[in-house]
C-alpha positions as CSV (number, residue, x, y, z in Angstrom):
1,M,6.2,-114.2,-16.1
2,L,7.4,-112.3,-13.2
3,L,11.0,-113.6,-13.6
4,A,11.0,-112.6,-17.2
5,K,9.8,-109.1,-16.3
6,T,12.6,-108.8,-13.7
7,L,15.2,-109.9,-16.3
8,K,13.9,-107.5,-18.8
9,N,14.2,-104.6,-16.4
10,S,17.7,-105.7,-15.2
11,L,18.8,-105.8,-18.8
12,R,17.3,-102.4,-19.5
13,M,19.1,-100.9,-16.4
14,G,22.4,-102.6,-17.4
15,L,22.2,-101.2,-20.9
16,F,21.5,-97.7,-19.5
17,F,24.5,-98.0,-17.2
18,C,26.7,-99.2,-20.0
19,L,25.7,-96.4,-22.3
20,F,26.3,-93.9,-19.4
21,I,29.8,-95.2,-18.9
22,V,30.5,-95.1,-22.6
23,T,29.2,-91.6,-22.9
24,L,31.2,-90.3,-20.0
25,M,34.4,-91.9,-21.2
26,T,34.1,-90.5,-24.7
27,G,33.2,-87.0,-23.5
28,G,29.6,-87.1,-24.7
29,L,28.5,-85.7,-21.4
30,S,29.3,-82.0,-21.0
31,A,32.4,-81.4,-19.1
32,K,31.0,-78.1,-18.0
33,A,27.9,-76.9,-16.3
34,A,25.0,-75.7,-18.6
35,A,26.1,-72.2,-20.0
36,P,24.3,-69.4,-18.4
37,A,21.5,-67.7,-20.3
38,L,23.0,-64.2,-20.0
39,Q,20.5,-61.3,-20.5
40,V,22.9,-59.5,-22.8
41,K,23.2,-59.3,-26.6
42,S,26.7,-60.4,-26.7
43,A,29.4,-61.8,-24.3
44,I,32.7,-63.6,-24.1
45,A,35.0,-64.8,-21.4
46,I,38.8,-65.5,-21.9
47,D,42.0,-66.3,-20.2
48,A,43.9,-63.1,-19.8
49,Q,47.3,-64.7,-20.5
50,T,46.6,-67.0,-23.5
51,G,43.3,-65.6,-24.8
52,Q,41.8,-69.0,-24.5
53,I,38.0,-68.7,-25.1
54,L,36.0,-70.0,-22.1
55,Y,32.5,-68.7,-23.1
56,Q,31.0,-67.2,-26.2
57,K,27.6,-65.6,-27.1
58,N,27.2,-63.8,-30.3
59,D,30.8,-62.6,-29.8
60,Q,31.4,-61.7,-33.4
61,Q,28.4,-59.3,-33.7
62,K,29.5,-55.6,-34.1
63,L,27.8,-53.5,-31.4
64,P,28.1,-50.0,-30.0
65,I,30.8,-50.0,-27.4
66,A,30.3,-46.4,-25.9
67,S,33.2,-45.7,-23.4
68,V,34.8,-49.0,-23.7
69,T,36.4,-47.1,-26.6
70,K,38.8,-45.6,-24.1
71,L,40.6,-48.9,-23.8
72,L,41.8,-48.3,-27.4
73,S,42.7,-44.7,-26.7
74,I,44.5,-45.6,-23.5
75,Y,46.5,-48.4,-25.3
76,I,47.8,-45.8,-27.7
77,V,48.7,-43.4,-24.8
78,L,50.6,-46.2,-23.0
79,E,52.3,-47.1,-26.2
80,N,53.5,-43.6,-26.6
81,I,54.7,-43.4,-23.0
82,K,56.6,-46.6,-23.3
83,S,58.3,-45.3,-26.5
84,G,59.2,-42.0,-24.8
85,R,57.1,-39.9,-27.1
86,L,54.9,-39.0,-24.2
87,H,55.7,-38.6,-20.4
88,W,53.6,-38.9,-17.4
89,N,54.4,-35.4,-16.0
90,Q,54.2,-33.8,-19.5
91,Q,51.8,-30.8,-19.4
92,V,48.9,-31.0,-21.8
93,A,47.2,-27.8,-23.1
94,I,43.4,-27.8,-23.4
95,S,41.8,-26.4,-26.6
96,P,38.6,-24.3,-26.3
97,E,36.5,-27.1,-27.9
98,I,37.7,-29.7,-25.4
99,A,37.2,-27.2,-22.5
100,K,33.6,-26.7,-23.7
101,M,33.0,-30.5,-23.9
102,S,34.2,-30.9,-20.3
103,R,31.5,-28.6,-19.1
104,D,28.7,-30.4,-21.1
105,P,26.3,-31.7,-18.4
106,K,25.0,-34.5,-20.5
107,L,28.5,-36.1,-20.7
108,T,30.7,-37.7,-18.1
109,N,33.7,-35.4,-17.4
110,V,36.0,-33.6,-15.0
111,P,36.1,-29.9,-15.7
112,L,39.0,-28.6,-17.8
113,S,40.0,-25.0,-18.5
114,A,41.4,-23.7,-21.7
115,N,43.8,-21.4,-19.8
116,K,45.4,-24.3,-17.8
117,T,47.5,-27.4,-18.4
118,Y,47.1,-30.8,-16.9
119,T,49.6,-33.7,-16.7
120,V,49.3,-36.8,-18.8
121,R,48.9,-38.7,-15.7
122,E,45.9,-36.6,-14.4
123,L,44.1,-36.9,-17.6
124,Y,44.8,-40.7,-17.9
125,Q,43.4,-41.3,-14.4
126,A,40.3,-39.2,-15.2
127,A,39.7,-41.2,-18.5
128,L,40.0,-44.5,-16.7
129,I,38.5,-43.9,-13.2
130,T,35.5,-41.8,-14.0
131,S,35.5,-42.2,-17.9
132,A,36.1,-38.5,-18.5
133,N,35.4,-37.9,-22.2
134,A,37.1,-34.5,-22.6
135,A,40.2,-35.9,-20.7
136,V,40.8,-38.6,-23.2
137,S,40.1,-36.2,-26.1
138,A,42.9,-34.0,-24.6
139,L,45.2,-37.0,-24.5
140,G,44.4,-37.8,-28.2
141,N,45.5,-34.2,-29.0
142,A,48.7,-34.7,-27.1
143,V,49.5,-37.8,-29.0
144,S,48.5,-36.7,-32.5
145,G,48.1,-33.1,-32.6
146,S,44.4,-32.9,-33.5
147,P,41.2,-35.0,-32.9
148,H,40.9,-36.3,-36.4
149,Q,44.5,-37.3,-36.6
150,F,44.1,-39.2,-33.4
151,I,41.0,-41.0,-34.8
152,N,43.2,-42.0,-37.7
153,K,45.8,-43.3,-35.3
154,M,43.0,-45.3,-33.5
155,R,41.9,-46.8,-36.7
156,S,45.4,-47.8,-37.9
157,T,46.1,-49.2,-34.4
158,A,43.0,-51.3,-34.6
159,Q,44.1,-52.7,-37.9
160,Q,47.6,-53.5,-36.6
161,L,46.0,-55.3,-33.6
162,H,43.7,-57.2,-35.9
163,L,40.5,-55.7,-34.3
164,N,38.8,-56.1,-37.7
165,S,35.4,-55.2,-36.4
166,A,36.4,-51.8,-35.1
167,H,34.5,-48.7,-36.4
168,I,35.8,-45.5,-34.8
169,V,34.5,-42.0,-35.1
170,T,35.4,-40.5,-31.6
171,A,38.2,-40.9,-29.2
172,S,35.9,-41.3,-26.2
173,G,33.0,-43.3,-27.3
174,I,30.4,-40.5,-27.5
175,T,28.4,-40.1,-30.7
176,N,29.7,-37.9,-33.6
177,G,27.0,-35.3,-32.8
178,Q,28.0,-35.2,-29.1
179,A,31.5,-34.5,-30.1
180,G,30.5,-31.1,-31.5
181,Q,33.2,-29.3,-33.3
182,L,35.6,-32.3,-32.6
183,G,33.4,-34.5,-34.7
184,Y,33.0,-34.9,-38.4
185,S,30.7,-32.7,-40.5
186,S,30.4,-35.6,-43.2
187,V,29.3,-38.2,-40.7
188,A,25.8,-38.7,-39.3
189,K,25.4,-37.2,-35.8
190,N,24.1,-40.5,-34.4
191,D,27.1,-42.4,-35.6
192,E,29.2,-44.0,-32.8
193,N,32.0,-46.4,-32.3
194,T,31.2,-50.3,-32.7
195,M,33.3,-53.4,-32.1
196,S,32.6,-57.1,-31.5
197,A,32.8,-58.6,-28.0
198,S,35.6,-60.8,-29.3
199,D,37.7,-57.9,-30.4
200,V,37.0,-56.0,-27.2
201,A,38.3,-59.1,-25.3
202,R,41.4,-59.2,-27.5
203,L,42.1,-55.5,-27.0
204,S,41.8,-56.0,-23.2
205,Q,44.1,-59.0,-23.2
206,L,46.8,-57.0,-25.0
207,L,46.5,-54.1,-22.6
208,L,46.8,-56.4,-19.5
209,K,49.8,-58.3,-21.1
210,Q,51.7,-55.3,-22.3
211,Y,50.7,-52.7,-19.8
212,P,49.7,-54.5,-16.6
213,E,50.2,-51.3,-14.6
214,I,46.8,-50.1,-15.9
215,L,45.2,-52.1,-13.1
216,Q,46.7,-49.8,-10.6
217,T,44.4,-47.1,-11.9
218,T,41.3,-49.2,-12.8
219,S,41.2,-50.8,-9.4
220,Q,40.7,-47.3,-7.7
221,S,37.0,-46.5,-6.9
222,K,37.8,-42.8,-5.9
223,A,40.6,-40.3,-6.6
224,W,41.0,-36.6,-6.7
225,F,41.4,-34.7,-10.0
226,N,43.3,-31.3,-9.9
227,K,43.4,-31.7,-6.1
228,G,43.9,-28.2,-4.5
229,G,43.0,-26.4,-7.7
230,H,40.0,-24.2,-8.2
231,D,38.0,-27.0,-10.0
232,Q,39.2,-29.9,-7.8
233,T,36.9,-32.9,-8.4
234,L,36.5,-36.1,-6.5
235,M,36.3,-38.8,-9.1
236,N,34.1,-41.8,-8.6
237,T,34.3,-45.0,-10.6
238,W,31.4,-46.4,-12.6
239,N,32.6,-50.0,-12.0
240,M,30.3,-51.1,-9.2
241,M,32.2,-54.5,-8.8
242,L,35.2,-52.8,-7.2
243,K,35.9,-53.2,-3.5
244,G,33.7,-50.9,-1.5
245,E,31.1,-50.6,-4.3
246,N,27.5,-52.0,-4.1
247,Q,28.1,-54.9,-6.5
248,Y,31.5,-56.0,-4.9
249,D,31.8,-59.8,-4.3
250,P,34.9,-60.8,-2.1
251,A,34.9,-64.2,-4.0
252,L,35.4,-62.2,-7.2
253,P,38.0,-59.4,-6.4
254,V,37.4,-57.5,-9.7
255,D,40.1,-54.9,-10.4
256,G,39.1,-53.5,-13.7
257,L,38.6,-52.8,-16.5
258,K,36.1,-50.4,-18.2
259,T,32.4,-49.7,-18.3
260,G,30.5,-48.2,-21.4
261,T,27.0,-46.7,-21.5
262,S,24.9,-45.1,-24.3
263,A,21.3,-45.3,-25.6
264,A,22.5,-47.5,-28.4
265,A,24.9,-49.6,-26.5
266,G,22.9,-50.1,-23.3
267,G,25.2,-51.3,-20.4
268,N,28.6,-52.6,-21.4
269,F,31.3,-53.9,-19.0
270,V,34.8,-55.3,-19.5
271,G,35.5,-57.0,-16.2
272,T,38.7,-58.8,-15.1
273,V,39.4,-60.7,-12.0
274,K,42.3,-62.7,-10.6
275,R,41.5,-65.2,-7.9
276,S,43.9,-66.6,-5.3
277,N,45.0,-69.4,-7.7
278,G,46.7,-66.7,-9.8
279,D,44.8,-67.2,-13.0
280,R,43.2,-64.0,-14.4
281,I,40.2,-64.0,-16.7
282,V,38.7,-61.2,-18.8
283,T,34.9,-61.0,-19.4
284,V,33.0,-58.8,-21.8
285,V,29.2,-58.2,-21.6
286,M,27.5,-56.0,-24.2
287,H,24.0,-54.4,-24.3
288,A,22.8,-55.4,-20.9
289,R,19.8,-53.7,-19.6
290,N,20.4,-50.0,-18.7
291,Q,17.0,-48.6,-17.5
292,K,18.5,-45.7,-15.4
293,T,21.9,-44.5,-14.1
294,G,23.4,-47.0,-11.8
295,D,21.4,-50.0,-13.2
296,P,23.5,-52.9,-12.0
297,A,22.4,-55.3,-14.8
298,R,25.7,-55.5,-16.5
299,F,27.5,-56.3,-13.2
300,I,24.9,-59.0,-12.4
301,Q,25.4,-60.6,-15.7
302,T,29.2,-60.3,-15.3
303,R,29.1,-62.0,-11.9
304,R,27.0,-64.9,-13.4
305,L,29.5,-65.3,-16.2
306,M,32.6,-65.3,-13.9
307,N,31.1,-67.7,-11.5
308,W,30.2,-70.1,-14.3
309,V,33.7,-70.0,-15.7
310,Y,35.1,-70.9,-12.3
311,A,32.6,-73.5,-11.6
312,S,32.9,-75.2,-15.1
313,Y,36.7,-75.2,-15.6
314,Q,39.8,-76.0,-13.8
315,P,43.2,-74.5,-14.6
316,V,46.0,-76.7,-15.6
317,N,49.5,-75.4,-15.3
318,L,51.9,-76.4,-18.0
319,T,55.6,-76.2,-17.2
320,A,58.9,-77.8,-18.2
321,Q,58.2,-80.4,-15.5
322,T,54.6,-81.2,-16.3
323,F,54.5,-80.9,-20.1
324,Q,57.1,-82.4,-22.5
325,L,56.9,-83.0,-26.2
326,S,59.2,-86.0,-26.9
327,N,58.7,-86.6,-30.5
328,V,59.8,-83.3,-32.2
329,K,61.2,-84.3,-35.6
330,V,64.9,-83.4,-36.3
331,P,65.6,-84.7,-39.8
332,M,69.3,-83.9,-39.8
333,G,69.9,-84.1,-36.1
334,K,72.3,-86.6,-34.4
335,S,69.1,-87.9,-32.9
336,V,66.0,-87.8,-35.2
337,T,63.7,-86.7,-32.4
338,A,64.1,-84.2,-29.6
339,E,62.3,-82.9,-26.5
340,A,60.6,-79.6,-26.1
341,T,58.3,-77.9,-23.7
342,V,56.3,-74.7,-23.3
343,A,58.5,-71.5,-23.5
344,K,57.1,-70.3,-20.2
345,P,54.7,-71.6,-17.5
346,T,51.2,-71.4,-19.0
347,T,47.7,-72.0,-17.8
348,V,45.3,-73.9,-19.9
349,W,41.6,-74.4,-18.8
350,I,39.9,-77.7,-19.1
351,G,36.5,-79.0,-18.0
352,R,36.0,-80.1,-14.4
353,Q,35.5,-83.7,-15.6
354,Q,38.4,-83.6,-18.0
355,N,42.1,-84.3,-17.3
356,R,45.5,-83.4,-18.9
357,N,45.9,-86.8,-20.4
358,Q,43.2,-85.8,-23.0
359,F,45.5,-83.2,-24.5
360,Q,46.8,-83.7,-28.1
361,S,49.7,-81.8,-29.5
362,R,50.7,-80.6,-33.0
363,V,54.1,-79.1,-33.2
364,L,54.5,-76.1,-35.6
365,I,58.2,-75.3,-36.2
366,A,59.0,-71.6,-37.0
367,K,60.2,-70.9,-40.5
368,N,63.7,-69.8,-39.4
369,H,64.1,-73.1,-37.4
370,R,62.5,-75.4,-40.0
371,E,64.3,-77.9,-42.2
372,E,62.6,-80.7,-44.4
373,N,59.4,-80.6,-42.3
374,G,61.2,-80.7,-39.0
375,L,63.5,-78.8,-36.6
376,K,66.8,-77.7,-38.1
377,A,69.9,-78.8,-36.1
378,P,72.0,-77.7,-34.4
379,V,70.1,-75.6,-31.8
380,A,70.9,-74.8,-28.3
381,A,68.8,-75.7,-25.2
382,N,66.1,-73.2,-24.2
383,T,65.7,-71.8,-27.7
384,T,62.1,-70.9,-28.7
385,V,61.7,-72.8,-32.0
386,G,57.9,-72.6,-32.8
387,Q,54.6,-73.3,-31.2
388,V,52.4,-76.3,-30.1
389,Q,48.8,-76.3,-31.2
390,L,46.7,-77.9,-28.5
391,S,43.4,-79.8,-28.7
392,L,41.5,-81.4,-25.9
393,A,39.6,-84.8,-26.3
394,G,39.8,-84.4,-30.0
395,K,38.5,-80.8,-30.1
396,P,40.5,-77.7,-30.9
397,I,40.9,-75.2,-28.1
398,S,39.7,-71.8,-29.2
399,Q,41.8,-68.6,-28.9
400,V,40.7,-65.0,-29.3
401,D,43.1,-64.0,-32.0
402,Q,43.3,-64.0,-35.8
403,T,44.2,-67.6,-35.9
404,G,41.3,-68.9,-33.7
405,T,43.2,-71.9,-32.2
406,L,45.3,-72.0,-29.1
407,K,49.0,-72.1,-30.0
408,L,51.7,-71.8,-27.3
409,P,55.4,-71.0,-27.8
410,I,57.7,-74.0,-27.3
411,K,61.4,-74.2,-26.6
412,T,64.1,-77.0,-26.8
413,I,64.9,-78.7,-23.4
414,N,68.4,-80.0,-24.4
415,N,71.2,-79.1,-26.9
416,I,70.4,-80.6,-30.2
417,N,73.4,-81.6,-32.3
418,R,73.6,-82.0,-36.2
419,A,74.4,-85.4,-37.6
420,N,77.7,-85.7,-39.5
421,W,77.7,-85.1,-43.3
422,L,77.8,-88.8,-44.2
423,V,74.6,-89.5,-42.1
424,R,72.9,-86.4,-43.5
425,T,73.7,-87.4,-47.1
426,W,72.3,-91.0,-46.5
427,R,69.1,-89.6,-45.0
428,H,68.6,-87.2,-47.8
429,F,69.1,-90.0,-50.3
430,L,66.5,-92.2,-48.5
431,S,64.1,-89.3,-48.5
432,L,64.1,-89.3,-52.3
433,F,62.4,-92.7,-52.4
């Protein structure tokens, strides 16, 4: 009886162990730690380079974004500077309406005077460092000539960037009523800008990729506005995760990006951090608790999210040396297959218990390089010819863009020659059967 019981327990333990091993090998056990139960309405974390999604919570829900709006306004300003339509030292005149807004004690501002001009750089810094509402409105006028024309520009830019959830009524993120004469008489006073966390993350990624110099400003916790002038103002950041502020964590050297606060929005924060391994992430938390000025809830939730990402994932660097695609079809090439690799070194995040051998690849040849469902020859080495769509352990890797799945540009490794006409004719003949 005792022997039978012992054998039964041994079989039970053996079965359990076998199931455990099978589950582990097939990926049934989570490769990541349990996702944090963030105390926010919506959140997302992405890789800043590729847009790979690392965490999601209600990230498609449209919510008020308050001063996070300024990221879109500043994107347009930087776009105009890059094109030469605007210059850093250009003097910007201040309208009486904007000057009045800048003195509203209920709004975050630096004081502006209608009889003075300020440089684009001064207003840009004020908009990003201390979230000055009138300053970014003045920049909008400099770009488009009037508040409503700039709102139209913001709306069209949001469409071009595929920020499909964006609803824009003010340049700064305040409500239509708070905008006063700069607002719309036909729009409700409590109407304000909304966007999804996913679209905010996408906008932030584009900003960082196209205009990385923005971090030189968003990393500053203090700066002078109009220094030496009658209304000189010491600007203080609202980002309490910057170095020297009360939510700073040396293990998470946050250097941006933007806060946003309103009665409807609660506490919003777009954070970005680049640790010593060189891999930058972007996090968005929306509608955290905001019981009073200085409530740290959004930063506490951001820290939890950032720590979870780094604890749950490991970055894998894909380069020409570590990642090759050896079976790219070349229907009319001298060789019917060719080798390709990523167009530039790229980081992809995988779970701590996963490995790079679990990657699966699907090659997507660009239309101008495609021939009979394969690569058109001849083509020179180091030519970008399409994309590779990656999946991991049989599951697609999500990306925060309009396609939704991670695709990386690929290039040829060697010169690819075209087969002679006789070989091409024979292959074409065979393809008919």
